[in-house]
PDB file with SEQRES, HELIX, SHEET and CRYST1 records, atoms N, CA, C and O in Angstrom:
SEQRES   1 A   86  ALA SER PRO THR MET ASN SER ALA GLY THR ILE THR GLU          
SEQRES   2 A   86  SER ASN ILE ARG LEU VAL ASP ASP TYR LEU LYS VAL ALA          
SEQRES   3 A   86  ILE ALA LEU ASN GLY ASN CYS ASN THR ILE VAL ARG TYR          
SEQRES   4 A   86  PRO ILE GLU THR VAL SER MET SER GLU GLY GLY PHE GLU          
SEQRES   5 A   86  ARG VAL PHE GLN GLY SER ILE VAL MET PRO MET TRP ASP          
SEQRES   6 A   86  ILE GLU LEU ARG SER GLU ALA ASP TRP ASN GLY SER LEU          
SEQRES   7 A   86  LEU VAL LYS PHE GLU ALA LEU PRO                              
SHEET    1 AA1 3 GLY A   9  ILE A  11  0                                        
SHEET    2 AA1 3 THR A  35  SER A  47 -1                                        
SHEET    3 AA1 3 GLY A  50  MET A  63 -1                                        
SHEET    1 AA2 3 ASN A  15  ASP A  20  0                                        
SHEET    2 AA2 3 VAL A  25  GLY A  31 -1                                        
SHEET    3 AA2 3 LEU A  78  ALA A  84 -1                                        
CRYST1    1.000    1.000    1.000  90.00  90.00  90.00 P 1           1          
ATOM      1  N   ALA A   1     171.501 315.834 142.286  1.00  0.00           N  
ATOM      2  CA  ALA A   1     171.657 314.433 142.620  1.00  0.00           C  
ATOM      3  C   ALA A   1     170.429 313.656 142.175  1.00  0.00           C  
ATOM      4  O   ALA A   1     169.312 314.174 142.177  1.00  0.00           O  
ATOM      5  N   SER A   2     170.651 312.410 141.795  1.00  0.00           N  
ATOM      6  CA  SER A   2     169.567 311.542 141.362  1.00  0.00           C  
ATOM      7  C   SER A   2     168.843 310.969 142.570  1.00  0.00           C  
ATOM      8  O   SER A   2     169.473 310.684 143.588  1.00  0.00           O  
ATOM      9  N   PRO A   3     167.524 310.796 142.472  1.00  0.00           N  
ATOM     10  CA  PRO A   3     166.805 310.159 143.580  1.00  0.00           C  
ATOM     11  C   PRO A   3     167.220 308.700 143.709  1.00  0.00           C  
ATOM     12  O   PRO A   3     167.615 308.069 142.729  1.00  0.00           O  
ATOM     13  N   THR A   4     167.130 308.174 144.915  1.00  0.00           N  
ATOM     14  CA  THR A   4     167.476 306.779 145.124  1.00  0.00           C  
ATOM     15  C   THR A   4     166.308 305.888 144.732  1.00  0.00           C  
ATOM     16  O   THR A   4     165.172 306.349 144.629  1.00  0.00           O  
ATOM     17  N   MET A   5     166.597 304.603 144.514  1.00  0.00           N  
ATOM     18  CA  MET A   5     165.578 303.662 144.074  1.00  0.00           C  
ATOM     19  C   MET A   5     164.474 303.487 145.114  1.00  0.00           C  
ATOM     20  O   MET A   5     163.330 303.216 144.747  1.00  0.00           O  
ATOM     21  N   ASN A   6     164.785 303.635 146.403  1.00  0.00           N  
ATOM     22  CA  ASN A   6     163.764 303.404 147.433  1.00  0.00           C  
ATOM     23  C   ASN A   6     163.035 304.684 147.837  1.00  0.00           C  
ATOM     24  O   ASN A   6     162.468 304.756 148.928  1.00  0.00           O  
ATOM     25  N   SER A   7     163.046 305.687 146.973  1.00  0.00           N  
ATOM     26  CA  SER A   7     162.324 306.927 147.254  1.00  0.00           C  
ATOM     27  C   SER A   7     161.023 306.964 146.451  1.00  0.00           C  
ATOM     28  O   SER A   7     160.850 306.211 145.493  1.00  0.00           O  
ATOM     29  N   ALA A   8     160.123 307.844 146.854  1.00  0.00           N  
ATOM     30  CA  ALA A   8     158.851 308.018 146.154  1.00  0.00           C  
ATOM     31  C   ALA A   8     158.752 309.456 145.676  1.00  0.00           C  
ATOM     32  O   ALA A   8     159.318 310.363 146.287  1.00  0.00           O  
ATOM     33  N   GLY A   9     158.033 309.660 144.588  1.00  0.00           N  
ATOM     34  CA  GLY A   9     157.832 311.019 144.119  1.00  0.00           C  
ATOM     35  C   GLY A   9     157.259 311.062 142.716  1.00  0.00           C  
ATOM     36  O   GLY A   9     157.063 310.035 142.066  1.00  0.00           O  
ATOM     37  N   THR A  10     157.001 312.262 142.276  1.00  0.00           N  
ATOM     38  CA  THR A  10     156.491 312.524 140.943  1.00  0.00           C  
ATOM     39  C   THR A  10     157.400 313.536 140.275  1.00  0.00           C  
ATOM     40  O   THR A  10     157.766 314.550 140.871  1.00  0.00           O  
ATOM     41  N   ILE A  11     157.754 313.259 139.056  1.00  0.00           N  
ATOM     42  CA  ILE A  11     158.601 314.159 138.280  1.00  0.00           C  
ATOM     43  C   ILE A  11     157.806 314.589 137.062  1.00  0.00           C  
ATOM     44  O   ILE A  11     157.299 313.749 136.319  1.00  0.00           O  
ATOM     45  N   THR A  12     157.698 315.868 136.858  1.00  0.00           N  
ATOM     46  CA  THR A  12     156.916 316.378 135.727  1.00  0.00           C  
ATOM     47  C   THR A  12     157.826 316.643 134.536  1.00  0.00           C  
ATOM     48  O   THR A  12     157.724 317.674 133.871  1.00  0.00           O  
ATOM     49  N   GLU A  13     158.698 315.711 134.287  1.00  0.00           N  
ATOM     50  CA  GLU A  13     159.576 315.746 133.117  1.00  0.00           C  
ATOM     51  C   GLU A  13     159.503 314.383 132.453  1.00  0.00           C  
ATOM     52  O   GLU A  13     158.875 313.463 132.978  1.00  0.00           O  
ATOM     53  N   SER A  14     160.135 314.253 131.316  1.00  0.00           N  
ATOM     54  CA  SER A  14     160.122 312.974 130.621  1.00  0.00           C  
ATOM     55  C   SER A  14     161.423 312.211 130.809  1.00  0.00           C  
ATOM     56  O   SER A  14     161.642 311.198 130.145  1.00  0.00           O  
ATOM     57  N   ASN A  15     162.291 312.676 131.702  1.00  0.00           N  
ATOM     58  CA  ASN A  15     163.575 312.026 131.934  1.00  0.00           C  
ATOM     59  C   ASN A  15     163.786 311.832 133.427  1.00  0.00           C  
ATOM     60  O   ASN A  15     163.490 312.719 134.227  1.00  0.00           O  
ATOM     61  N   ILE A  16     164.304 310.660 133.797  1.00  0.00           N  
ATOM     62  CA  ILE A  16     164.607 310.380 135.193  1.00  0.00           C  
ATOM     63  C   ILE A  16     165.803 309.422 135.238  1.00  0.00           C  
ATOM     64  O   ILE A  16     165.988 308.585 134.355  1.00  0.00           O  
ATOM     65  N   ARG A  17     166.590 309.570 136.272  1.00  0.00           N  
ATOM     66  CA  ARG A  17     167.714 308.653 136.510  1.00  0.00           C  
ATOM     67  C   ARG A  17     167.666 308.260 137.978  1.00  0.00           C  
ATOM     68  O   ARG A  17     167.765 309.110 138.863  1.00  0.00           O  
ATOM     69  N   LEU A  18     167.512 306.961 138.226  1.00  0.00           N  
ATOM     70  CA  LEU A  18     167.472 306.428 139.581  1.00  0.00           C  
ATOM     71  C   LEU A  18     168.769 305.679 139.854  1.00  0.00           C  
ATOM     72  O   LEU A  18     169.292 304.983 138.983  1.00  0.00           O  
ATOM     73  N   VAL A  19     169.283 305.828 141.080  1.00  0.00           N  
ATOM     74  CA  VAL A  19     170.574 305.236 141.439  1.00  0.00           C  
ATOM     75  C   VAL A  19     170.402 304.306 142.626  1.00  0.00           C  
ATOM     76  O   VAL A  19     169.753 304.656 143.611  1.00  0.00           O  
ATOM     77  N   ASP A  20     170.994 303.107 142.526  1.00  0.00           N  
ATOM     78  CA  ASP A  20     171.075 302.176 143.645  1.00  0.00           C  
ATOM     79  C   ASP A  20     172.548 302.039 144.002  1.00  0.00           C  
ATOM     80  O   ASP A  20     173.293 301.330 143.325  1.00  0.00           O  
ATOM     81  N   ASP A  21     172.968 302.725 145.075  1.00  0.00           N  
ATOM     82  CA  ASP A  21     174.372 302.707 145.468  1.00  0.00           C  
ATOM     83  C   ASP A  21     174.820 301.337 145.966  1.00  0.00           C  
ATOM     84  O   ASP A  21     175.987 300.973 145.819  1.00  0.00           O  
ATOM     85  N   TYR A  22     173.903 300.580 146.550  1.00  0.00           N  
ATOM     86  CA  TYR A  22     174.248 299.257 147.070  1.00  0.00           C  
ATOM     87  C   TYR A  22     174.556 298.280 145.937  1.00  0.00           C  
ATOM     88  O   TYR A  22     175.559 297.567 145.986  1.00  0.00           O  
ATOM     89  N   LEU A  23     173.699 298.246 144.921  1.00  0.00           N  
ATOM     90  CA  LEU A  23     173.913 297.355 143.773  1.00  0.00           C  
ATOM     91  C   LEU A  23     174.835 297.956 142.714  1.00  0.00           C  
ATOM     92  O   LEU A  23     175.232 297.275 141.768  1.00  0.00           O  
ATOM     93  N   LYS A  24     175.174 299.237 142.879  1.00  0.00           N  
ATOM     94  CA  LYS A  24     176.048 299.942 141.935  1.00  0.00           C  
ATOM     95  C   LYS A  24     175.470 299.940 140.519  1.00  0.00           C  
ATOM     96  O   LYS A  24     176.132 299.567 139.551  1.00  0.00           O  
ATOM     97  N   VAL A  25     174.213 300.370 140.439  1.00  0.00           N  
ATOM     98  CA  VAL A  25     173.558 300.435 139.144  1.00  0.00           C  
ATOM     99  C   VAL A  25     172.696 301.695 139.087  1.00  0.00           C  
ATOM    100  O   VAL A  25     172.172 302.145 140.105  1.00  0.00           O  
ATOM    101  N   ALA A  26     172.557 302.251 137.899  1.00  0.00           N  
ATOM    102  CA  ALA A  26     171.659 303.382 137.661  1.00  0.00           C  
ATOM    103  C   ALA A  26     170.747 303.010 136.502  1.00  0.00           C  
ATOM    104  O   ALA A  26     171.146 302.297 135.582  1.00  0.00           O  
ATOM    105  N   ILE A  27     169.515 303.505 136.562  1.00  0.00           N  
ATOM    106  CA  ILE A  27     168.545 303.282 135.502  1.00  0.00           C  
ATOM    107  C   ILE A  27     168.070 304.643 135.031  1.00  0.00           C  
ATOM    108  O   ILE A  27     167.615 305.461 135.831  1.00  0.00           O  
ATOM    109  N   ALA A  28     168.176 304.882 133.742  1.00  0.00           N  
ATOM    110  CA  ALA A  28     167.730 306.151 133.162  1.00  0.00           C  
ATOM    111  C   ALA A  28     166.550 305.886 132.244  1.00  0.00           C  
ATOM    112  O   ALA A  28     166.572 304.950 131.445  1.00  0.00           O  
ATOM    113  N   LEU A  29     165.515 306.717 132.360  1.00  0.00           N  
ATOM    114  CA  LEU A  29     164.351 306.668 131.476  1.00  0.00           C  
ATOM    115  C   LEU A  29     164.265 307.986 130.733  1.00  0.00           C  
ATOM    116  O   LEU A  29     164.309 309.055 131.341  1.00  0.00           O  
ATOM    117  N   ASN A  30     164.144 307.909 129.429  1.00  0.00           N  
ATOM    118  CA  ASN A  30     163.986 309.096 128.597  1.00  0.00           C  
ATOM    119  C   ASN A  30     162.844 308.845 127.638  1.00  0.00           C  
ATOM    120  O   ASN A  30     162.822 307.828 126.945  1.00  0.00           O  
ATOM    121  N   GLY A  31     161.899 309.761 127.593  1.00  0.00           N  
ATOM    122  CA  GLY A  31     160.761 309.577 126.700  1.00  0.00           C  
ATOM    123  C   GLY A  31     160.018 310.866 126.480  1.00  0.00           C  
ATOM    124  O   GLY A  31     160.501 311.949 126.813  1.00  0.00           O  
ATOM    125  N   ASN A  32     158.836 310.738 125.914  1.00  0.00           N  
ATOM    126  CA  ASN A  32     158.013 311.922 125.656  1.00  0.00           C  
ATOM    127  C   ASN A  32     156.789 311.947 126.561  1.00  0.00           C  
ATOM    128  O   ASN A  32     155.771 312.543 126.210  1.00  0.00           O  
ATOM    129  N   CYS A  33     156.878 311.304 127.727  1.00  0.00           N  
ATOM    130  CA  CYS A  33     155.757 311.309 128.669  1.00  0.00           C  
ATOM    131  C   CYS A  33     155.702 312.639 129.420  1.00  0.00           C  
ATOM    132  O   CYS A  33     156.673 313.396 129.435  1.00  0.00           O  
ATOM    133  N   ASN A  34     154.555 312.913 130.041  1.00  0.00           N  
ATOM    134  CA  ASN A  34     154.378 314.160 130.778  1.00  0.00           C  
ATOM    135  C   ASN A  34     154.873 314.064 132.211  1.00  0.00           C  
ATOM    136  O   ASN A  34     155.374 315.038 132.772  1.00  0.00           O  
ATOM    137  N   THR A  35     154.727 312.879 132.798  1.00  0.00           N  
ATOM    138  CA  THR A  35     155.021 312.698 134.212  1.00  0.00           C  
ATOM    139  C   THR A  35     155.599 311.311 134.427  1.00  0.00           C  
ATOM    140  O   THR A  35     155.230 310.364 133.733  1.00  0.00           O  
ATOM    141  N   ILE A  36     156.501 311.193 135.386  1.00  0.00           N  
ATOM    142  CA  ILE A  36     156.994 309.890 135.820  1.00  0.00           C  
ATOM    143  C   ILE A  36     156.748 309.796 137.321  1.00  0.00           C  
ATOM    144  O   ILE A  36     157.203 310.641 138.092  1.00  0.00           O  
ATOM    145  N   VAL A  37     156.022 308.757 137.721  1.00  0.00           N  
ATOM    146  CA  VAL A  37     155.715 308.510 139.129  1.00  0.00           C  
ATOM    147  C   VAL A  37     156.563 307.330 139.575  1.00  0.00           C  
ATOM    148  O   VAL A  37     156.694 306.341 138.854  1.00  0.00           O  
ATOM    149  N   ARG A  38     157.141 307.438 140.777  1.00  0.00           N  
ATOM    150  CA  ARG A  38     157.949 306.337 141.288  1.00  0.00           C  
ATOM    151  C   ARG A  38     157.645 306.114 142.758  1.00  0.00           C  
ATOM    152  O   ARG A  38     157.371 307.055 143.504  1.00  0.00           O  
ATOM    153  N   TYR A  39     157.699 304.853 143.160  1.00  0.00           N  
ATOM    154  CA  TYR A  39     157.556 304.530 144.575  1.00  0.00           C  
ATOM    155  C   TYR A  39     158.163 303.156 144.838  1.00  0.00           C  
ATOM    156  O   TYR A  39     158.231 302.322 143.936  1.00  0.00           O  
ATOM    157  N   PRO A  40     158.605 302.920 146.072  1.00  0.00           N  
ATOM    158  CA  PRO A  40     159.263 301.656 146.390  1.00  0.00           C  
ATOM    159  C   PRO A  40     158.265 300.538 146.670  1.00  0.00           C  
ATOM    160  O   PRO A  40     157.132 300.785 147.082  1.00  0.00           O  
ATOM    161  N   ILE A  41     158.704 299.312 146.440  1.00  0.00           N  
ATOM    162  CA  ILE A  41     157.998 298.122 146.896  1.00  0.00           C  
ATOM    163  C   ILE A  41     158.731 297.676 148.150  1.00  0.00           C  
ATOM    164  O   ILE A  41     159.930 297.398 148.111  1.00  0.00           O  
ATOM    165  N   GLU A  42     158.013 297.607 149.259  1.00  0.00           N  
ATOM    166  CA  GLU A  42     158.636 297.253 150.531  1.00  0.00           C  
ATOM    167  C   GLU A  42     157.828 296.161 151.230  1.00  0.00           C  
ATOM    168  O   GLU A  42     156.612 296.067 151.063  1.00  0.00           O  
ATOM    169  N   THR A  43     158.512 295.354 152.002  1.00  0.00           N  
ATOM    170  CA  THR A  43     157.860 294.387 152.870  1.00  0.00           C  
ATOM    171  C   THR A  43     158.182 294.762 154.308  1.00  0.00           C  
ATOM    172  O   THR A  43     159.117 295.520 154.569  1.00  0.00           O  
ATOM    173  N   VAL A  44     157.411 294.233 155.222  1.00  0.00           N  
ATOM    174  CA  VAL A  44     157.648 294.466 156.640  1.00  0.00           C  
ATOM    175  C   VAL A  44     157.991 293.124 157.268  1.00  0.00           C  
ATOM    176  O   VAL A  44     157.278 292.138 157.080  1.00  0.00           O  
ATOM    177  N   SER A  45     159.093 293.096 158.018  1.00  0.00           N  
ATOM    178  CA  SER A  45     159.480 291.871 158.699  1.00  0.00           C  
ATOM    179  C   SER A  45     159.762 292.182 160.159  1.00  0.00           C  
ATOM    180  O   SER A  45     160.021 293.322 160.542  1.00  0.00           O  
ATOM    181  N   MET A  46     159.703 291.138 160.948  1.00  0.00           N  
ATOM    182  CA  MET A  46     159.973 291.268 162.371  1.00  0.00           C  
ATOM    183  C   MET A  46     161.448 290.971 162.608  1.00  0.00           C  
ATOM    184  O   MET A  46     161.952 289.942 162.158  1.00  0.00           O  
ATOM    185  N   SER A  47     162.141 291.859 163.309  1.00  0.00           N  
ATOM    186  CA  SER A  47     163.540 291.642 163.650  1.00  0.00           C  
ATOM    187  C   SER A  47     163.700 291.778 165.154  1.00  0.00           C  
ATOM    188  O   SER A  47     162.729 292.023 165.871  1.00  0.00           O  
ATOM    189  N   GLU A  48     164.908 291.620 165.622  1.00  0.00           N  
ATOM    190  CA  GLU A  48     165.168 291.760 167.058  1.00  0.00           C  
ATOM    191  C   GLU A  48     164.801 293.141 167.560  1.00  0.00           C  
ATOM    192  O   GLU A  48     164.408 293.302 168.715  1.00  0.00           O  
ATOM    193  N   GLY A  49     164.927 294.132 166.705  1.00  0.00           N  
ATOM    194  CA  GLY A  49     164.624 295.506 167.088  1.00  0.00           C  
ATOM    195  C   GLY A  49     163.169 295.897 166.869  1.00  0.00           C  
ATOM    196  O   GLY A  49     162.800 297.041 167.131  1.00  0.00           O  
ATOM    197  N   GLY A  50     162.337 294.977 166.396  1.00  0.00           N  
ATOM    198  CA  GLY A  50     160.934 295.281 166.119  1.00  0.00           C  
ATOM    199  C   GLY A  50     160.640 295.123 164.640  1.00  0.00           C  
ATOM    200  O   GLY A  50     161.328 294.387 163.932  1.00  0.00           O  
ATOM    201  N   PHE A  51     159.620 295.814 164.183  1.00  0.00           N  
ATOM    202  CA  PHE A  51     159.261 295.745 162.777  1.00  0.00           C  
ATOM    203  C   PHE A  51     160.278 296.520 161.947  1.00  0.00           C  
ATOM    204  O   PHE A  51     160.784 297.564 162.359  1.00  0.00           O  
ATOM    205  N   GLU A  52     160.559 295.979 160.767  1.00  0.00           N  
ATOM    206  CA  GLU A  52     161.567 296.576 159.898  1.00  0.00           C  
ATOM    207  C   GLU A  52     161.055 296.571 158.469  1.00  0.00           C  
ATOM    208  O   GLU A  52     160.558 295.556 157.982  1.00  0.00           O  
ATOM    209  N   ARG A  53     161.177 297.707 157.802  1.00  0.00           N  
ATOM    210  CA  ARG A  53     160.808 297.799 156.390  1.00  0.00           C  
ATOM    211  C   ARG A  53     162.000 297.360 155.560  1.00  0.00           C  
ATOM    212  O   ARG A  53     163.132 297.781 155.800  1.00  0.00           O  
ATOM    213  N   VAL A  54     161.724 296.494 154.563  1.00  0.00           N  
ATOM    214  CA  VAL A  54     162.783 295.977 153.701  1.00  0.00           C  
ATOM    215  C   VAL A  54     162.446 296.342 152.258  1.00  0.00           C  
ATOM    216  O   VAL A  54     161.395 295.961 151.743  1.00  0.00           O  
ATOM    217  N   PHE A  55     163.336 297.074 151.616  1.00  0.00           N  
ATOM    218  CA  PHE A  55     163.165 297.480 150.225  1.00  0.00           C  
ATOM    219  C   PHE A  55     163.273 296.250 149.323  1.00  0.00           C  
ATOM    220  O   PHE A  55     164.228 295.481 149.427  1.00  0.00           O  
ATOM    221  N   GLN A  56     162.287 296.067 148.436  1.00  0.00           N  
ATOM    222  CA  GLN A  56     162.274 294.924 147.524  1.00  0.00           C  
ATOM    223  C   GLN A  56     162.483 295.327 146.058  1.00  0.00           C  
ATOM    224  O   GLN A  56     163.021 294.548 145.272  1.00  0.00           O  
ATOM    225  N   GLY A  57     162.067 296.515 145.701  1.00  0.00           N  
ATOM    226  CA  GLY A  57     162.168 296.947 144.313  1.00  0.00           C  
ATOM    227  C   GLY A  57     161.488 298.290 144.140  1.00  0.00           C  
ATOM    228  O   GLY A  57     161.044 298.905 145.109  1.00  0.00           O  
ATOM    229  N   SER A  58     161.411 298.740 142.898  1.00  0.00           N  
ATOM    230  CA  SER A  58     160.828 300.046 142.596  1.00  0.00           C  
ATOM    231  C   SER A  58     159.757 299.928 141.523  1.00  0.00           C  
ATOM    232  O   SER A  58     159.863 299.120 140.602  1.00  0.00           O  
ATOM    233  N   ILE A  59     158.732 300.746 141.662  1.00  0.00           N  
ATOM    234  CA  ILE A  59     157.745 300.943 140.599  1.00  0.00           C  
ATOM    235  C   ILE A  59     158.096 302.278 139.939  1.00  0.00           C  
ATOM    236  O   ILE A  59     158.190 303.302 140.617  1.00  0.00           O  
ATOM    237  N   VAL A  60     158.284 302.267 138.651  1.00  0.00           N  
ATOM    238  CA  VAL A  60     158.542 303.488 137.892  1.00  0.00           C  
ATOM    239  C   VAL A  60     157.513 303.505 136.769  1.00  0.00           C  
ATOM    240  O   VAL A  60     157.531 302.653 135.880  1.00  0.00           O  
ATOM    241  N   MET A  61     156.620 304.480 136.820  1.00  0.00           N  
ATOM    242  CA  MET A  61     155.468 304.490 135.934  1.00  0.00           C  
ATOM    243  C   MET A  61     155.424 305.774 135.106  1.00  0.00           C  
ATOM    244  O   MET A  61     155.060 306.828 135.628  1.00  0.00           O  
ATOM    245  N   PRO A  62     155.791 305.704 133.823  1.00  0.00           N  
ATOM    246  CA  PRO A  62     155.638 306.871 132.960  1.00  0.00           C  
ATOM    247  C   PRO A  62     154.161 307.074 132.628  1.00  0.00           C  
ATOM    248  O   PRO A  62     153.417 306.110 132.444  1.00  0.00           O  
ATOM    249  N   MET A  63     153.750 308.329 132.555  1.00  0.00           N  
ATOM    250  CA  MET A  63     152.352 308.646 132.282  1.00  0.00           C  
ATOM    251  C   MET A  63     152.270 309.671 131.151  1.00  0.00           C  
ATOM    252  O   MET A  63     153.013 310.652 131.119  1.00  0.00           O  
ATOM    253  N   TRP A  64     151.366 309.417 130.244  1.00  0.00           N  
ATOM    254  CA  TRP A  64     151.120 310.325 129.128  1.00  0.00           C  
ATOM    255  C   TRP A  64     149.728 310.918 129.276  1.00  0.00           C  
ATOM    256  O   TRP A  64     148.774 310.200 129.577  1.00  0.00           O  
ATOM    257  N   ASP A  65     149.610 312.208 129.068  1.00  0.00           N  
ATOM    258  CA  ASP A  65     148.320 312.891 129.078  1.00  0.00           C  
ATOM    259  C   ASP A  65     147.943 313.123 127.616  1.00  0.00           C  
ATOM    260  O   ASP A  65     148.405 314.074 126.986  1.00  0.00           O  
ATOM    261  N   ILE A  66     147.096 312.238 127.089  1.00  0.00           N  
ATOM    262  CA  ILE A  66     146.755 312.331 125.667  1.00  0.00           C  
ATOM    263  C   ILE A  66     145.246 312.461 125.494  1.00  0.00           C  
ATOM    264  O   ILE A  66     144.457 312.006 126.322  1.00  0.00           O  
ATOM    265  N   GLU A  67     144.887 313.085 124.415  1.00  0.00           N  
ATOM    266  CA  GLU A  67     143.488 313.194 124.029  1.00  0.00           C  
ATOM    267  C   GLU A  67     143.430 312.922 122.531  1.00  0.00           C  
ATOM    268  O   GLU A  67     143.944 313.702 121.730  1.00  0.00           O  
ATOM    269  N   LEU A  68     142.807 311.822 122.164  1.00  0.00           N  
ATOM    270  CA  LEU A  68     142.768 311.418 120.768  1.00  0.00           C  
ATOM    271  C   LEU A  68     141.379 311.606 120.182  1.00  0.00           C  
ATOM    272  O   LEU A  68     140.365 311.328 120.820  1.00  0.00           O  
ATOM    273  N   ARG A  69     141.368 312.076 118.977  1.00  0.00           N  
ATOM    274  CA  ARG A  69     140.119 312.117 118.221  1.00  0.00           C  
ATOM    275  C   ARG A  69     139.941 310.763 117.551  1.00  0.00           C  
ATOM    276  O   ARG A  69     140.883 309.974 117.476  1.00  0.00           O  
ATOM    277  N   SER A  70     138.767 310.501 117.079  1.00  0.00           N  
ATOM    278  CA  SER A  70     138.473 309.241 116.414  1.00  0.00           C  
ATOM    279  C   SER A  70     139.458 308.984 115.274  1.00  0.00           C  
ATOM    280  O   SER A  70     139.669 309.846 114.420  1.00  0.00           O  
ATOM    281  N   GLU A  71     140.046 307.817 115.268  1.00  0.00           N  
ATOM    282  CA  GLU A  71     140.995 307.371 114.247  1.00  0.00           C  
ATOM    283  C   GLU A  71     142.265 308.208 114.172  1.00  0.00           C  
ATOM    284  O   GLU A  71     142.957 308.182 113.155  1.00  0.00           O  
ATOM    285  N   ALA A  72     142.581 308.944 115.221  1.00  0.00           N  
ATOM    286  CA  ALA A  72     143.812 309.731 115.237  1.00  0.00           C  
ATOM    287  C   ALA A  72     144.984 308.827 115.627  1.00  0.00           C  
ATOM    288  O   ALA A  72     144.796 307.808 116.291  1.00  0.00           O  
ATOM    289  N   ASP A  73     146.156 309.198 115.220  1.00  0.00           N  
ATOM    290  CA  ASP A  73     147.373 308.467 115.573  1.00  0.00           C  
ATOM    291  C   ASP A  73     148.040 309.115 116.771  1.00  0.00           C  
ATOM    292  O   ASP A  73     147.931 310.321 116.991  1.00  0.00           O  
ATOM    293  N   TRP A  74     148.722 308.298 117.530  1.00  0.00           N  
ATOM    294  CA  TRP A  74     149.526 308.785 118.659  1.00  0.00           C  
ATOM    295  C   TRP A  74     150.791 307.950 118.734  1.00  0.00           C  
ATOM    296  O   TRP A  74     150.740 306.726 118.605  1.00  0.00           O  
ATOM    297  N   ASN A  75     151.908 308.595 118.937  1.00  0.00           N  
ATOM    298  CA  ASN A  75     153.182 307.902 119.073  1.00  0.00           C  
ATOM    299  C   ASN A  75     153.811 308.281 120.393  1.00  0.00           C  
ATOM    300  O   ASN A  75     153.883 309.459 120.743  1.00  0.00           O  
ATOM    301  N   GLY A  76     154.258 307.298 121.113  1.00  0.00           N  
ATOM    302  CA  GLY A  76     154.968 307.521 122.366  1.00  0.00           C  
ATOM    303  C   GLY A  76     156.315 306.831 122.309  1.00  0.00           C  
ATOM    304  O   GLY A  76     156.526 305.902 121.530  1.00  0.00           O  
ATOM    305  N   SER A  77     157.208 307.296 123.136  1.00  0.00           N  
ATOM    306  CA  SER A  77     158.524 306.655 123.177  1.00  0.00           C  
ATOM    307  C   SER A  77     159.039 306.622 124.601  1.00  0.00           C  
ATOM    308  O   SER A  77     158.759 307.514 125.402  1.00  0.00           O  
ATOM    309  N   LEU A  78     159.795 305.582 124.904  1.00  0.00           N  
ATOM    310  CA  LEU A  78     160.426 305.449 126.206  1.00  0.00           C  
ATOM    311  C   LEU A  78     161.688 304.618 126.029  1.00  0.00           C  
ATOM    312  O   LEU A  78     161.626 303.463 125.608  1.00  0.00           O  
ATOM    313  N   LEU A  79     162.819 305.203 126.348  1.00  0.00           N  
ATOM    314  CA  LEU A  79     164.114 304.535 126.267  1.00  0.00           C  
ATOM    315  C   LEU A  79     164.575 304.242 127.683  1.00  0.00           C  
ATOM    316  O   LEU A  79     164.639 305.148 128.514  1.00  0.00           O  
ATOM    317  N   VAL A  80     164.896 302.995 127.966  1.00  0.00           N  
ATOM    318  CA  VAL A  80     165.374 302.571 129.274  1.00  0.00           C  
ATOM    319  C   VAL A  80     166.830 302.169 129.141  1.00  0.00           C  
ATOM    320  O   VAL A  80     167.179 301.325 128.315  1.00  0.00           O  
ATOM    321  N   LYS A  81     167.689 302.786 129.970  1.00  0.00           N  
ATOM    322  CA  LYS A  81     169.118 302.520 129.907  1.00  0.00           C  
ATOM    323  C   LYS A  81     169.627 302.122 131.293  1.00  0.00           C  
ATOM    324  O   LYS A  81     169.415 302.842 132.268  1.00  0.00           O  
ATOM    325  N   PHE A  82     170.291 300.984 131.372  1.00  0.00           N  
ATOM    326  CA  PHE A  82     170.901 300.515 132.613  1.00  0.00           C  
ATOM    327  C   PHE A  82     172.394 300.827 132.569  1.00  0.00           C  
ATOM    328  O   PHE A  82     173.046 300.648 131.540  1.00  0.00           O  
ATOM    329  N   GLU A  83     172.919 301.292 133.685  1.00  0.00           N  
ATOM    330  CA  GLU A  83     174.319 301.717 133.737  1.00  0.00           C  
ATOM    331  C   GLU A  83     174.970 301.139 135.003  1.00  0.00           C  
ATOM    332  O   GLU A  83     174.474 301.327 136.115  1.00  0.00           O  
ATOM    333  N   ALA A  84     176.091 300.434 134.806  1.00  0.00           N  
ATOM    334  CA  ALA A  84     176.866 299.930 135.940  1.00  0.00           C  
ATOM    335  C   ALA A  84     177.681 301.085 136.515  1.00  0.00           C  
ATOM    336  O   ALA A  84     178.333 301.814 135.768  1.00  0.00           O  
ATOM    337  N   LEU A  85     177.651 301.254 137.805  1.00  0.00           N  
ATOM    338  CA  LEU A  85     178.398 302.328 138.458  1.00  0.00           C  
ATOM    339  C   LEU A  85     179.738 301.792 138.981  1.00  0.00           C  
ATOM    340  O   LEU A  85     179.847 300.621 139.346  1.00  0.00           O  
ATOM    341  N   PRO A  86     180.746 302.655 139.011  1.00  0.00           N  
ATOM    342  CA  PRO A  86     182.061 302.202 139.515  1.00  0.00           C  
ATOM    343  C   PRO A  86     182.042 301.932 141.008  1.00  0.00           C  
ATOM    344  O   PRO A  86     183.062 301.547 141.579  1.00  0.00           O  
TER     345      PRO A  86                                                      
END                                                                             
């Protein structure tokens, strides 16, 4: 199963697919990065039941572990695909 958009974690692969069941959308990232870090953006509001965390969005951060020599070339790639869910 794909992690949800409001989850946090680190994936040591170059591919990830996040699913938002409420908005019925999935986002897939495919690239040549070493790690993808994700975490939610949340706000805190006061409700009748007390403090409540409200999901606002997601941070998805691909990371490359590179070591370049002087004047060396480096190529990276990242493909982002949005998918409407039924």
